[in-house]
N, CA, C, O and the ligand as a Tripos MOL2 file, in Angstrom:
@<TRIPOS>MOLECULE
protein
  305   303    77     0     0
PROTEIN
NO_CHARGES

@<TRIPOS>ATOM
      1 N           6.9880    0.5180   58.2620 N.3       1 MET1
      2 CA          8.4170    0.7830   57.4910 C.3       1 MET1
      3 C           8.7600   -0.3300   56.3770 C.2       1 MET1
      4 O           9.5390   -0.0520   55.4660 O.2       1 MET1
      5 N           8.2230   -1.4580   56.4640 N.am      2 ASN2
      6 CA          8.3630   -2.5150   55.5560 C.3       2 ASN2
      7 C           7.9700   -2.1440   54.1680 C.2       2 ASN2
      8 O           8.7220   -2.2910   53.2040 O.2       2 ASN2
      9 N           6.5320   -1.5640   54.0900 N.am      3 LEU3
     10 CA          5.9540   -1.1550   53.0590 C.3       3 LEU3
     11 C           6.7470   -0.0720   52.2550 C.2       3 LEU3
     12 O           6.8440   -0.0210   51.0290 O.2       3 LEU3
     13 N           7.2200    0.6670   53.0420 N.am      4 LEU4
     14 CA          7.9330    1.9910   52.3700 C.3       4 LEU4
     15 C           9.2610    1.2640   51.5690 C.2       4 LEU4
     16 O           9.4740    1.5150   50.3830 O.2       4 LEU4
     17 N          10.0090    0.4610   52.2500 N.am      5 ARG5
     18 CA         10.9470   -0.2180   51.7560 C.3       5 ARG5
     19 C          10.6810   -0.8980   50.5940 C.2       5 ARG5
     20 O          11.4490   -0.7680   49.6410 O.2       5 ARG5
     21 N           9.5420   -1.7270   50.5090 N.am      6 LEU6
     22 CA          9.1360   -2.4150   49.3510 C.3       6 LEU6
     23 C           8.8360   -1.3440   48.2030 C.2       6 LEU6
     24 O           9.1310   -1.6580   47.0500 O.2       6 LEU6
     25 N           8.3100   -0.1940   48.4390 N.am      7 ILE7
     26 CA          7.9790    0.5770   47.4500 C.3       7 ILE7
     27 C           9.2890    1.0630   46.8260 C.2       7 ILE7
     28 O           9.4070    1.0140   45.6010 O.2       7 ILE7
     29 N          10.2360    1.5090   47.5580 N.am      8 ALA8
     30 CA         11.4550    2.0570   47.2610 C.3       8 ALA8
     31 C          12.0760    0.9710   46.2940 C.2       8 ALA8
     32 O          12.4480    1.3020   45.1680 O.2       8 ALA8
     33 N          12.1800   -0.2710   46.7260 N.am      9 ILE9
     34 CA         12.5770   -1.2310   45.9640 C.3       9 ILE9
     35 C          11.9920   -1.4970   44.8120 C.2       9 ILE9
     36 O          12.7760   -1.6700   43.8780 O.2       9 ILE9
     37 N          10.7480   -1.5930   44.5530 N.am     10 ALA10
     38 CA         10.0270   -1.5840   43.4350 C.3      10 ALA10
     39 C          10.1950   -0.3060   42.5000 C.2      10 ALA10
     40 O          10.1540   -0.3930   41.2730 O.2      10 ALA10
     41 N          10.3700    0.7740   43.1200 N.am     11 LEU11
     42 CA         10.6540    1.8400   42.1540 C.3      11 LEU11
     43 C          12.0060    1.9480   41.6860 C.2      11 LEU11
     44 O          12.1480    2.6680   40.6970 O.2      11 LEU11
     45 N          13.1390    1.3510   42.2060 N.am     12 VAL12
     46 CA         14.4560    1.1210   41.7820 C.3      12 VAL12
     47 C          14.6110    0.1050   40.6750 C.2      12 VAL12
     48 O          15.4840    0.1350   39.8070 O.2      12 VAL12
     49 N          13.5050   -0.9440   40.8320 N.am     13 ILE13
     50 CA         13.5410   -1.8930   39.7470 C.3      13 ILE13
     51 C          12.8200   -1.3440   38.4780 C.2      13 ILE13
     52 O          13.1310   -1.6800   37.3350 O.2      13 ILE13
     53 N          11.8760   -0.5120   38.7750 N.am     14 TRP14
     54 CA         10.9840    0.0100   37.5220 C.3      14 TRP14
     55 C          11.8400    0.8900   36.8510 C.2      14 TRP14
     56 O          11.8180    0.9930   35.6240 O.2      14 TRP14
     57 N          12.7620    1.6740   37.7310 N.am     15 LEU15
     58 CA         13.5140    2.5890   37.0250 C.3      15 LEU15
     59 C          14.7820    1.9330   36.1900 C.2      15 LEU15
     60 O          15.2650    2.4520   35.1840 O.2      15 LEU15
     61 N          15.1890    0.8160   36.7350 N.am     16 LEU16
     62 CA         16.1850   -0.0580   36.0150 C.3      16 LEU16
     63 C          15.5410   -0.4370   34.8630 C.2      16 LEU16
     64 O          16.0550    0.0070   33.8360 O.2      16 LEU16
     65 N          14.4160   -1.2340   34.7080 N.am     17 VAL17
     66 CA         13.7350   -1.9430   33.7230 C.3      17 VAL17
     67 C          13.5180   -0.5560   32.5990 C.2      17 VAL17
     68 O          13.7310   -0.7630   31.4050 O.2      17 VAL17
     69 N          13.1510    0.6310   32.9970 N.am     18 ARG18
     70 CA         12.7380    1.5840   32.1590 C.3      18 ARG18
     71 C          14.2260    2.0160   31.4100 C.2      18 ARG18
     72 O          14.2380    2.2370   30.1990 O.2      18 ARG18
     73 N          15.1550    2.0900   32.0230 N.am     19 LEU19
     74 CA         16.5240    2.3130   31.5170 C.3      19 LEU19
     75 C          17.0020    1.3490   30.5810 C.2      19 LEU19
     76 O          17.5650    1.6890   29.5400 O.2      19 LEU19
     77 N          16.7880    0.0710   30.9270 N.am     20 ILE20
     78 CA         17.1210   -1.0550   29.9360 C.3      20 ILE20
     79 C          16.3660   -1.1080   28.6240 C.2      20 ILE20
     80 O          16.8410   -1.4480   27.5400 O.2      20 ILE20
     81 N          15.1080   -0.7180   28.8760 N.am     21 GLN21
     82 CA         14.1040   -0.5370   27.6480 C.3      21 GLN21
     83 C          14.4090    0.5190   26.7650 C.2      21 GLN21
     84 O          14.2990    0.3530   25.5500 O.2      21 GLN21
     85 N          14.8190    1.6960   27.2990 N.am     22 ARG22
     86 CA         15.2980    2.8990   26.5760 C.3      22 ARG22
     87 C          16.6660    2.6370   25.9210 C.2      22 ARG22
     88 O          16.9730    3.2740   24.9140 O.2      22 ARG22
     89 N          17.4350    1.7960   26.4120 N.am     23 TYR23
     90 CA         18.5740    1.3200   25.9940 C.3      23 TYR23
     91 C          18.5840    0.6370   24.7610 C.2      23 TYR23
     92 O          19.1890    0.9520   23.7370 O.2      23 TYR23
     93 N          17.6300   -0.6250   25.0270 N.am     24 ARG24
     94 CA         17.4780   -1.3320   23.8420 C.3      24 ARG24
     95 C          16.6540   -0.7710   22.7050 C.2      24 ARG24
     96 O          16.9400   -1.0180   21.5330 O.2      24 ARG24
     97 N          15.5490    0.0460   23.0840 N.am     25 ALA25
     98 CA         15.0890    0.9170   21.8470 C.3      25 ALA25
     99 C          15.9840    1.5730   21.2270 C.2      25 ALA25
    100 O          15.8800    1.4430   20.0080 O.2      25 ALA25
    101 N          17.0190    2.3790   21.6420 N.am     26 LYS26
    102 CA         17.9580    3.2060   21.0070 C.3      26 LYS26
    103 C          18.8590    2.3560   20.1830 C.2      26 LYS26
    104 O          19.2230    2.7400   19.0720 O.2      26 LYS26
    105 N          19.2590    1.1330   20.7200 N.am     27 ASN27
    106 CA         20.1560    0.0210   19.9410 C.3      27 ASN27
    107 C          19.2530   -0.3340   18.6310 C.2      27 ASN27
    108 O          19.7770   -0.3480   17.5170 O.2      27 ASN27
    109 N          17.8310   -0.6290   18.8260 N.am     28 ARG28
    110 CA         17.3010   -1.2080   17.8800 C.3      28 ARG28
    111 C          17.0730   -0.1310   16.6800 C.2      28 ARG28
    112 O          17.2010   -0.3950   15.4840 O.2      28 ARG28
    113 N          16.7070    1.1440   17.2300 N.am     29 LEU29
    114 CA         16.6160    2.1970   16.1190 C.3      29 LEU29
    115 C          17.8390    2.4630   15.3540 C.2      29 LEU29
    116 O          17.7480    2.6330   14.1380 O.2      29 LEU29
    117 N          19.0390    2.5180   15.9810 N.am     30 THR30
    118 CA         20.0730    2.6040   15.2920 C.3      30 THR30
    119 C          20.4810    1.2940   14.2290 C.2      30 THR30
    120 O          21.0530    1.3890   13.1430 O.2      30 THR30
    121 N          20.0450    0.1830   14.8410 N.am     31 LYS31
    122 CA         20.2570   -0.9560   13.9070 C.3      31 LYS31
    123 C          19.6260   -0.8940   12.6910 C.2      31 LYS31
    124 O          20.1780   -0.9780   11.5940 O.2      31 LYS31
    125 N          18.1480   -0.7050   12.9670 N.am     32 SER32
    126 CA         17.2970   -0.6360   11.8020 C.3      32 SER32
    127 C          17.4190    0.3470   10.9310 C.2      32 SER32
    128 O          16.8810    0.2620    9.8270 O.2      32 SER32
    129 N          18.2370    1.5640   11.3500 N.am     33 CYS33
    130 CA         18.5160    2.4290   10.4170 C.3      33 CYS33
    131 C          19.6070    2.1200    9.5520 C.2      33 CYS33
    132 O          19.6320    2.6190    8.4270 O.2      33 CYS33
    133 N          20.5820    1.2980    9.9740 N.am     34 SER34
    134 CA         21.7550    0.8230    9.2520 C.3      34 SER34
    135 C          21.4180   -0.2280    8.3160 C.2      34 SER34
    136 O          22.0620   -0.3570    7.2750 O.2      34 SER34
    137 N          20.4310   -1.0050    8.6210 N.am     35 THR35
    138 CA         20.0390   -2.0840    7.9470 C.3      35 THR35
    139 C          19.1730   -1.6280    6.6820 C.2      35 THR35
    140 O          19.2280   -2.2080    5.5980 O.2      35 THR35
    141 N          18.3840   -0.5400    6.9450 N.am     36 LYS36
    142 CA         17.6480   -0.0400    5.9130 C.3      36 LYS36
    143 C          18.5160    0.7430    5.0780 C.2      36 LYS36
    144 O          17.9100    1.1080    4.0720 O.2      36 LYS36
    145 N          19.6320    1.1140    5.1130 N.am     37 GLY37
    146 CA         20.4570    1.7190    4.4200 C.3      37 GLY37
    147 C          21.0120    0.4490    3.3560 C.2      37 GLY37
    148 O          21.1180    0.5600    2.1350 O.2      37 GLY37
    149 N          21.2690   -0.5440    4.0240 N.am     38 ASN38
    150 CA         21.9940   -1.7030    3.0970 C.3      38 ASN38
    151 C          21.0500   -2.5120    2.6360 C.2      38 ASN38
    152 O          20.9850   -2.7180    1.4240 O.2      38 ASN38
    153 N          20.0430   -3.1840    3.6330 N.am     39 LEU39
    154 CA         19.3960   -4.2000    3.1990 C.3      39 LEU39
    155 C          18.0140   -3.8830    2.8490 C.2      39 LEU39
    156 O          17.4320   -4.6530    2.0850 O.2      39 LEU39
    157 N          17.3990   -2.8370    3.3090 N.am     40 GLY40
    158 CA         16.0190   -2.4710    3.0270 C.3      40 GLY40
    159 C          15.6180   -2.0980    1.7230 C.2      40 GLY40
    160 O          14.4880   -2.2340    1.2540 O.2      40 GLY40
    161 N          16.7200   -1.5690    1.1070 N.am     41 VAL41
    162 CA         16.3160   -1.2420   -0.3740 C.3      41 VAL41
    163 C          16.3680   -2.5270   -1.3110 C.2      41 VAL41
    164 O          17.3380   -3.2710   -1.4570 O.2      41 VAL41
    165 N          15.1910   -2.6240   -1.8800 N.am     42 MET42
    166 CA         15.2540   -3.9250   -2.9380 C.3      42 MET42
    167 C          15.2380   -3.1390   -4.2470 C.2      42 MET42
    168 O          14.6080   -2.0850   -4.3260 O.2      42 MET42
    169 N          16.0090   -3.7070   -5.4020 N.am     43 VAL43
    170 CA         15.9650   -3.2980   -6.6950 C.3      43 VAL43
    171 C          15.4700   -4.4550   -7.6380 C.2      43 VAL43
    172 O          15.6220   -5.6460   -7.3660 O.2      43 VAL43
    173 N          14.9300   -4.0320   -8.6470 N.am     44 GLU44
    174 CA         14.6810   -4.8260   -9.7320 C.3      44 GLU44
    175 C          15.6030   -5.2450  -10.8830 C.2      44 GLU44
    176 O          16.1850   -4.3730  -11.5280 O.2      44 GLU44
    177 N          15.7300   -6.2960  -11.1130 N.am     45 CYS45
    178 CA         16.8810   -6.8410  -12.0310 C.3      45 CYS45
    179 C          16.3230   -6.3740  -13.4900 C.2      45 CYS45
    180 O          15.2300   -6.8110  -13.8490 O.2      45 CYS45
    181 N          16.8630   -5.7270  -14.1110 N.am     46 ALA46
    182 CA         16.3820   -5.0620  -15.5360 C.3      46 ALA46
    183 C          16.4200   -6.2650  -16.6220 C.2      46 ALA46
    184 O          16.1570   -5.9570  -17.7840 O.2      46 ALA46
    185 N          16.7050   -7.5080  -16.3440 N.am     47 TYR47
    186 CA         16.5500   -8.4070  -17.2590 C.3      47 TYR47
    187 C          15.6340   -9.2960  -16.8670 C.2      47 TYR47
    188 O          14.7740   -9.6080  -17.6900 O.2      47 TYR47
    189 N          15.6130   -9.8280  -15.6870 N.am     48 CYS48
    190 CA         14.6480  -10.9970  -15.4460 C.3      48 CYS48
    191 C          13.2530  -10.4990  -14.3650 C.2      48 CYS48
    192 O          12.2280  -11.1290  -14.1040 O.2      48 CYS48
    193 N          13.6750   -9.2100  -13.9200 N.am     49 LYS49
    194 CA         12.6540   -8.4960  -13.1130 C.3      49 LYS49
    195 C          12.6020   -9.3010  -11.7680 C.2      49 LYS49
    196 O          11.4930   -9.3970  -11.2420 O.2      49 LYS49
    197 N          13.6770   -9.8920  -11.1510 N.am     50 LEU50
    198 CA         13.7060  -10.3370  -10.0160 C.3      50 LEU50
    199 C          14.0840   -9.1070   -9.0950 C.2      50 LEU50
    200 O          14.7270   -8.1230   -9.4610 O.2      50 LEU50
    201 N          13.5630   -9.3430   -7.8180 N.am     51 HIS51
    202 CA         13.8860   -8.3060   -6.8250 C.3      51 HIS51
    203 C          14.9970   -8.7250   -5.8690 C.2      51 HIS51
    204 O          14.8650   -9.7700   -5.2320 O.2      51 HIS51
    205 N          16.0770   -7.9730   -5.7350 N.am     52 ILE52
    206 CA         17.1430   -8.2450   -4.8410 C.3      52 ILE52
    207 C          17.5810   -7.2110   -4.0480 C.2      52 ILE52
    208 O          17.4100   -6.0460   -4.4070 O.2      52 ILE52
    209 N          18.2020   -7.5320   -2.8660 N.am     53 PRO53
    210 CA         18.7240   -6.6230   -2.2970 C.3      53 PRO53
    211 C          19.8930   -5.5910   -2.8410 C.2      53 PRO53
    212 O          20.8920   -6.0430   -3.4010 O.2      53 PRO53
    213 N          19.7100   -4.2260   -2.6480 N.am     54 ARG54
    214 CA         20.4940   -3.3660   -3.4110 C.3      54 ARG54
    215 C          22.1390   -3.7550   -3.2760 C.2      54 ARG54
    216 O          22.9640   -3.6270   -4.1810 O.2      54 ARG54
    217 N          22.3680   -4.2010   -2.0770 N.am     55 GLN55
    218 CA         23.8200   -4.3650   -1.7990 C.3      55 GLN55
    219 C          24.3170   -5.5660   -2.6420 C.2      55 GLN55
    220 O          25.4830   -5.6040   -3.0330 O.2      55 GLN55
    221 N          23.3770   -6.6000   -2.9360 N.am     56 GLU56
    222 CA         23.9730   -7.7570   -3.7290 C.3      56 GLU56
    223 C          23.7550   -7.6810   -5.1660 C.2      56 GLU56
    224 O          24.1710   -8.5370   -5.9470 O.2      56 GLU56
    225 N          22.9670   -6.4410   -5.5750 N.am     57 ALA57
    226 CA         22.7860   -6.3510   -7.2260 C.3      57 ALA57
    227 C          24.0290   -5.6450   -7.8020 C.2      57 ALA57
    228 O          24.7890   -4.8730   -7.2170 O.2      57 ALA57
    229 N          24.0680   -6.0710   -9.0550 N.am     58 VAL58
    230 CA         25.2340   -5.6930   -9.8470 C.3      58 VAL58
    231 C          24.6640   -4.4380  -10.6450 C.2      58 VAL58
    232 O          23.6550   -4.4530  -11.3500 O.2      58 VAL58
    233 N          25.4270   -3.4380  -10.4230 N.am     59 LYS59
    234 CA         24.7280   -2.1620  -11.0990 C.3      59 LYS59
    235 C          25.8390   -1.8850  -12.3390 C.2      59 LYS59
    236 O          27.0650   -1.9650  -12.2700 O.2      59 LYS59
    237 N          25.0250   -1.5430  -13.4580 N.am     60 ARG60
    238 CA         25.5030   -1.3790  -14.6470 C.3      60 ARG60
    239 C          24.6870   -0.1440  -15.5060 C.2      60 ARG60
    240 O          23.4640   -0.1870  -15.6450 O.2      60 ARG60
    241 N          25.4210    0.8220  -15.9930 N.am     61 ASP61
    242 CA         24.4710    1.7940  -16.7270 C.3      61 ASP61
    243 C          23.3180    2.3930  -15.9430 C.2      61 ASP61
    244 O          22.3150    2.7450  -16.5650 O.2      61 ASP61
    245 N          23.3740    2.5210  -14.7770 N.am     62 GLN62
    246 CA         22.2350    3.1640  -13.8200 C.3      62 GLN62
    247 C          21.0870    2.0870  -13.8270 C.2      62 GLN62
    248 O          19.9380    2.4370  -13.5580 O.2      62 GLN62
    249 N          21.3990    0.7250  -14.1460 N.am     63 LYS63
    250 CA         20.3610   -0.3160  -13.9790 C.3      63 LYS63
    251 C          20.9250   -1.3620  -13.0270 C.2      63 LYS63
    252 O          22.1400   -1.4060  -12.8300 O.2      63 LYS63
    253 N          20.1070   -2.1880  -12.4440 N.am     64 PHE64
    254 CA         20.6160   -3.1640  -11.5140 C.3      64 PHE64
    255 C          20.1350   -4.5180  -12.0090 C.2      64 PHE64
    256 O          19.0860   -4.7660  -12.6030 O.2      64 PHE64
    257 N          21.0370   -5.2820  -11.6720 N.am     65 TYR65
    258 CA         20.8530   -6.9320  -12.1530 C.3      65 TYR65
    259 C          21.1360   -7.7890  -11.1190 C.2      65 TYR65
    260 O          21.9400   -7.4570  -10.2480 O.2      65 TYR65
    261 N          20.4860   -9.0180  -11.1030 N.am     66 CYS66
    262 CA         20.5630  -10.0740  -10.0370 C.3      66 CYS66
    263 C          21.8880  -10.5920  -10.0580 C.2      66 CYS66
    264 O          22.4740  -10.8890   -9.0180 O.2      66 CYS66
    265 N          22.4200  -10.7220  -11.2580 N.am     67 SER67
    266 CA         23.7110  -11.3460  -11.5520 C.3      67 SER67
    267 C          24.5140  -10.7550  -12.7370 C.2      67 SER67
    268 O          24.0020  -10.0380  -13.5970 O.2      67 SER67
    269 N          25.7850  -11.1090  -12.7070 N.am     68 ARG68
    270 CA         26.6010  -10.4370  -13.7340 C.3      68 ARG68
    271 C          26.2930  -11.0890  -15.1240 C.2      68 ARG68
    272 O          26.4560  -10.4450  -16.1610 O.2      68 ARG68
    273 N          25.8610  -12.3360  -15.1220 N.am     69 GLN69
    274 CA         25.2640  -12.9950  -16.2270 C.3      69 GLN69
    275 C          24.2370  -12.2460  -16.8520 C.2      69 GLN69
    276 O          24.2320  -12.2510  -18.0830 O.2      69 GLN69
    277 N          23.3290  -11.5770  -16.2260 N.am     70 HIS70
    278 CA         22.0940  -10.8570  -16.5310 C.3      70 HIS70
    279 C          22.4720   -9.4860  -17.0330 C.2      70 HIS70
    280 O          21.9310   -9.0220  -18.0370 O.2      70 HIS70
    281 N          23.4450   -8.7930  -16.3120 N.am     71 ALA71
    282 CA         24.0250   -7.6850  -16.6810 C.3      71 ALA71
    283 C          24.5750   -7.8200  -18.0130 C.2      71 ALA71
    284 O          24.2570   -6.9340  -18.8060 O.2      71 ALA71
    285 N          25.4190   -8.8470  -18.4690 N.am     72 ALA72
    286 CA         26.0950   -8.9750  -19.5790 C.3      72 ALA72
    287 C          24.9530   -9.3820  -20.8020 C.2      72 ALA72
    288 O          25.1720   -9.0470  -21.9660 O.2      72 ALA72
    289 N          23.7340  -10.1260  -20.4230 N.am     73 LYS73
    290 CA         22.9370  -10.4540  -21.5270 C.3      73 LYS73
    291 C          22.1840   -9.3650  -22.0310 C.2      73 LYS73
    292 O          21.8760   -9.2750  -23.2190 O.2      73 LYS73
    293 N          21.8000   -8.3210  -20.9430 N.am     74 ASP74
    294 CA         21.0250   -7.2240  -21.0870 C.3      74 ASP74
    295 C          21.7120   -6.3500  -22.2070 C.2      74 ASP74
    296 O          21.0640   -5.7330  -23.0530 O.2      74 ASP74
    297 N          22.9750   -6.3600  -22.1350 N.am     75 ARG75
    298 CA         23.9440   -5.4830  -22.8570 C.3      75 ARG75
    299 C          23.7740   -5.8370  -24.5040 C.2      75 ARG75
    300 O          23.6580   -5.0090  -25.4070 O.2      75 ARG75
    301 N          23.7900   -7.0780  -24.6100 N.am     76 ASP76
    302 CA         23.6020   -7.4680  -25.8170 C.3      76 ASP76
    303 C          22.3930   -7.2030  -26.8770 C.2      76 ASP76
    304 O          22.4400   -7.6970  -28.0030 O.2      76 ASP76
    305 ZN         18.1690  -11.2400  -13.4260 Zn       77 ZN77
@<TRIPOS>BOND
     1     1     2 1
     2     2     3 1
     3     3     4 2
     4     3     5 am
     5     5     6 1
     6     6     7 1
     7     7     8 2
     8     7     9 am
     9     9    10 1
    10    10    11 1
    11    11    12 2
    12    11    13 am
    13    13    14 1
    14    14    15 1
    15    15    16 2
    16    15    17 am
    17    17    18 1
    18    18    19 1
    19    19    20 2
    20    19    21 am
    21    21    22 1
    22    22    23 1
    23    23    24 2
    24    23    25 am
    25    25    26 1
    26    26    27 1
    27    27    28 2
    28    27    29 am
    29    29    30 1
    30    30    31 1
    31    31    32 2
    32    31    33 am
    33    33    34 1
    34    34    35 1
    35    35    36 2
    36    35    37 am
    37    37    38 1
    38    38    39 1
    39    39    40 2
    40    39    41 am
    41    41    42 1
    42    42    43 1
    43    43    44 2
    44    43    45 am
    45    45    46 1
    46    46    47 1
    47    47    48 2
    48    47    49 am
    49    49    50 1
    50    50    51 1
    51    51    52 2
    52    51    53 am
    53    53    54 1
    54    54    55 1
    55    55    56 2
    56    55    57 am
    57    57    58 1
    58    58    59 1
    59    59    60 2
    60    59    61 am
    61    61    62 1
    62    62    63 1
    63    63    64 2
    64    63    65 am
    65    65    66 1
    66    66    67 1
    67    67    68 2
    68    67    69 am
    69    69    70 1
    70    70    71 1
    71    71    72 2
    72    71    73 am
    73    73    74 1
    74    74    75 1
    75    75    76 2
    76    75    77 am
    77    77    78 1
    78    78    79 1
    79    79    80 2
    80    79    81 am
    81    81    82 1
    82    82    83 1
    83    83    84 2
    84    83    85 am
    85    85    86 1
    86    86    87 1
    87    87    88 2
    88    87    89 am
    89    89    90 1
    90    90    91 1
    91    91    92 2
    92    91    93 am
    93    93    94 1
    94    94    95 1
    95    95    96 2
    96    95    97 am
    97    97    98 1
    98    98    99 1
    99    99   100 2
   100    99   101 am
   101   101   102 1
   102   102   103 1
   103   103   104 2
   104   103   105 am
   105   105   106 1
   106   106   107 1
   107   107   108 2
   108   107   109 am
   109   109   110 1
   110   110   111 1
   111   111   112 2
   112   111   113 am
   113   113   114 1
   114   114   115 1
   115   115   116 2
   116   115   117 am
   117   117   118 1
   118   118   119 1
   119   119   120 2
   120   119   121 am
   121   121   122 1
   122   122   123 1
   123   123   124 2
   124   123   125 am
   125   125   126 1
   126   126   127 1
   127   127   128 2
   128   127   129 am
   129   129   130 1
   130   130   131 1
   131   131   132 2
   132   131   133 am
   133   133   134 1
   134   134   135 1
   135   135   136 2
   136   135   137 am
   137   137   138 1
   138   138   139 1
   139   139   140 2
   140   139   141 am
   141   141   142 1
   142   142   143 1
   143   143   144 2
   144   143   145 am
   145   145   146 1
   146   146   147 1
   147   147   148 2
   148   147   149 am
   149   149   150 1
   150   150   151 1
   151   151   152 2
   152   151   153 am
   153   153   154 1
   154   154   155 1
   155   155   156 2
   156   155   157 am
   157   157   158 1
   158   158   159 1
   159   159   160 2
   160   159   161 am
   161   161   162 1
   162   162   163 1
   163   163   164 2
   164   163   165 am
   165   165   166 1
   166   166   167 1
   167   167   168 2
   168   167   169 am
   169   169   170 1
   170   170   171 1
   171   171   172 2
   172   171   173 am
   173   173   174 1
   174   174   175 1
   175   175   176 2
   176   175   177 am
   177   177   178 1
   178   178   179 1
   179   179   180 2
   180   179   181 am
   181   181   182 1
   182   182   183 1
   183   183   184 2
   184   183   185 am
   185   185   186 1
   186   186   187 1
   187   187   188 2
   188   187   189 am
   189   189   190 1
   190   190   191 1
   191   191   192 2
   192   191   193 am
   193   193   194 1
   194   194   195 1
   195   195   196 2
   196   195   197 am
   197   197   198 1
   198   198   199 1
   199   199   200 2
   200   199   201 am
   201   201   202 1
   202   202   203 1
   203   203   204 2
   204   203   205 am
   205   205   206 1
   206   206   207 1
   207   207   208 2
   208   207   209 am
   209   209   210 1
   210   210   211 1
   211   211   212 2
   212   211   213 am
   213   213   214 1
   214   214   215 1
   215   215   216 2
   216   215   217 am
   217   217   218 1
   218   218   219 1
   219   219   220 2
   220   219   221 am
   221   221   222 1
   222   222   223 1
   223   223   224 2
   224   223   225 am
   225   225   226 1
   226   226   227 1
   227   227   228 2
   228   227   229 am
   229   229   230 1
   230   230   231 1
   231   231   232 2
   232   231   233 am
   233   233   234 1
   234   234   235 1
   235   235   236 2
   236   235   237 am
   237   237   238 1
   238   238   239 1
   239   239   240 2
   240   239   241 am
   241   241   242 1
   242   242   243 1
   243   243   244 2
   244   243   245 am
   245   245   246 1
   246   246   247 1
   247   247   248 2
   248   247   249 am
   249   249   250 1
   250   250   251 1
   251   251   252 2
   252   251   253 am
   253   253   254 1
   254   254   255 1
   255   255   256 2
   256   255   257 am
   257   257   258 1
   258   258   259 1
   259   259   260 2
   260   259   261 am
   261   261   262 1
   262   262   263 1
   263   263   264 2
   264   263   265 am
   265   265   266 1
   266   266   267 1
   267   267   268 2
   268   267   269 am
   269   269   270 1
   270   270   271 1
   271   271   272 2
   272   271   273 am
   273   273   274 1
   274   274   275 1
   275   275   276 2
   276   275   277 am
   277   277   278 1
   278   278   279 1
   279   279   280 2
   280   279   281 am
   281   281   282 1
   282   282   283 1
   283   283   284 2
   284   283   285 am
   285   285   286 1
   286   286   287 1
   287   287   288 2
   288   287   289 am
   289   289   290 1
   290   290   291 1
   291   291   292 2
   292   291   293 am
   293   293   294 1
   294   294   295 1
   295   295   296 2
   296   295   297 am
   297   297   298 1
   298   298   299 1
   299   299   300 2
   300   299   301 am
   301   301   302 1
   302   302   303 1
   303   303   304 2
@<TRIPOS>SUBSTRUCTURE
     1 MET1         2 RESIDUE 1 A MET
     2 ASN2         6 RESIDUE 1 A ASN
     3 LEU3        10 RESIDUE 1 A LEU
     4 LEU4        14 RESIDUE 1 A LEU
     5 ARG5        18 RESIDUE 1 A ARG
     6 LEU6        22 RESIDUE 1 A LEU
     7 ILE7        26 RESIDUE 1 A ILE
     8 ALA8        30 RESIDUE 1 A ALA
     9 ILE9        34 RESIDUE 1 A ILE
    10 ALA10       38 RESIDUE 1 A ALA
    11 LEU11       42 RESIDUE 1 A LEU
    12 VAL12       46 RESIDUE 1 A VAL
    13 ILE13       50 RESIDUE 1 A ILE
    14 TRP14       54 RESIDUE 1 A TRP
    15 LEU15       58 RESIDUE 1 A LEU
    16 LEU16       62 RESIDUE 1 A LEU
    17 VAL17       66 RESIDUE 1 A VAL
    18 ARG18       70 RESIDUE 1 A ARG
    19 LEU19       74 RESIDUE 1 A LEU
    20 ILE20       78 RESIDUE 1 A ILE
    21 GLN21       82 RESIDUE 1 A GLN
    22 ARG22       86 RESIDUE 1 A ARG
    23 TYR23       90 RESIDUE 1 A TYR
    24 ARG24       94 RESIDUE 1 A ARG
    25 ALA25       98 RESIDUE 1 A ALA
    26 LYS26      102 RESIDUE 1 A LYS
    27 ASN27      106 RESIDUE 1 A ASN
    28 ARG28      110 RESIDUE 1 A ARG
    29 LEU29      114 RESIDUE 1 A LEU
    30 THR30      118 RESIDUE 1 A THR
    31 LYS31      122 RESIDUE 1 A LYS
    32 SER32      126 RESIDUE 1 A SER
    33 CYS33      130 RESIDUE 1 A CYS
    34 SER34      134 RESIDUE 1 A SER
    35 THR35      138 RESIDUE 1 A THR
    36 LYS36      142 RESIDUE 1 A LYS
    37 GLY37      146 RESIDUE 1 A GLY
    38 ASN38      150 RESIDUE 1 A ASN
    39 LEU39      154 RESIDUE 1 A LEU
    40 GLY40      158 RESIDUE 1 A GLY
    41 VAL41      162 RESIDUE 1 A VAL
    42 MET42      166 RESIDUE 1 A MET
    43 VAL43      170 RESIDUE 1 A VAL
    44 GLU44      174 RESIDUE 1 A GLU
    45 CYS45      178 RESIDUE 1 A CYS
    46 ALA46      182 RESIDUE 1 A ALA
    47 TYR47      186 RESIDUE 1 A TYR
    48 CYS48      190 RESIDUE 1 A CYS
    49 LYS49      194 RESIDUE 1 A LYS
    50 LEU50      198 RESIDUE 1 A LEU
    51 HIS51      202 RESIDUE 1 A HIS
    52 ILE52      206 RESIDUE 1 A ILE
    53 PRO53      210 RESIDUE 1 A PRO
    54 ARG54      214 RESIDUE 1 A ARG
    55 GLN55      218 RESIDUE 1 A GLN
    56 GLU56      222 RESIDUE 1 A GLU
    57 ALA57      226 RESIDUE 1 A ALA
    58 VAL58      230 RESIDUE 1 A VAL
    59 LYS59      234 RESIDUE 1 A LYS
    60 ARG60      238 RESIDUE 1 A ARG
    61 ASP61      242 RESIDUE 1 A ASP
    62 GLN62      246 RESIDUE 1 A GLN
    63 LYS63      250 RESIDUE 1 A LYS
    64 PHE64      254 RESIDUE 1 A PHE
    65 TYR65      258 RESIDUE 1 A TYR
    66 CYS66      262 RESIDUE 1 A CYS
    67 SER67      266 RESIDUE 1 A SER
    68 ARG68      270 RESIDUE 1 A ARG
    69 GLN69      274 RESIDUE 1 A GLN
    70 HIS70      278 RESIDUE 1 A HIS
    71 ALA71      282 RESIDUE 1 A ALA
    72 ALA72      286 RESIDUE 1 A ALA
    73 LYS73      290 RESIDUE 1 A LYS
    74 ASP74      294 RESIDUE 1 A ASP
    75 ARG75      298 RESIDUE 1 A ARG
    76 ASP76      302 RESIDUE 1 A ASP
    77 ZN77       305 GROUP 0 **** ****
């Protein structure tokens, strides 16, 4: 009977681990999805060709720039 109890406990632990893993995987998936929308996309500065995250880029006339200075310089 001791062995049966051991198997039952092992089964419960295994189920818990599976549940936690699935929960973590789900969290990671949604997290990576949201970061992909913000940080994942890299854009090139139209002036100095530097690559910067899209959310940090300065957008002007359908072009991206690493800074406002470069956006202003490219316009001249
Ligand atoms: Zn630049």
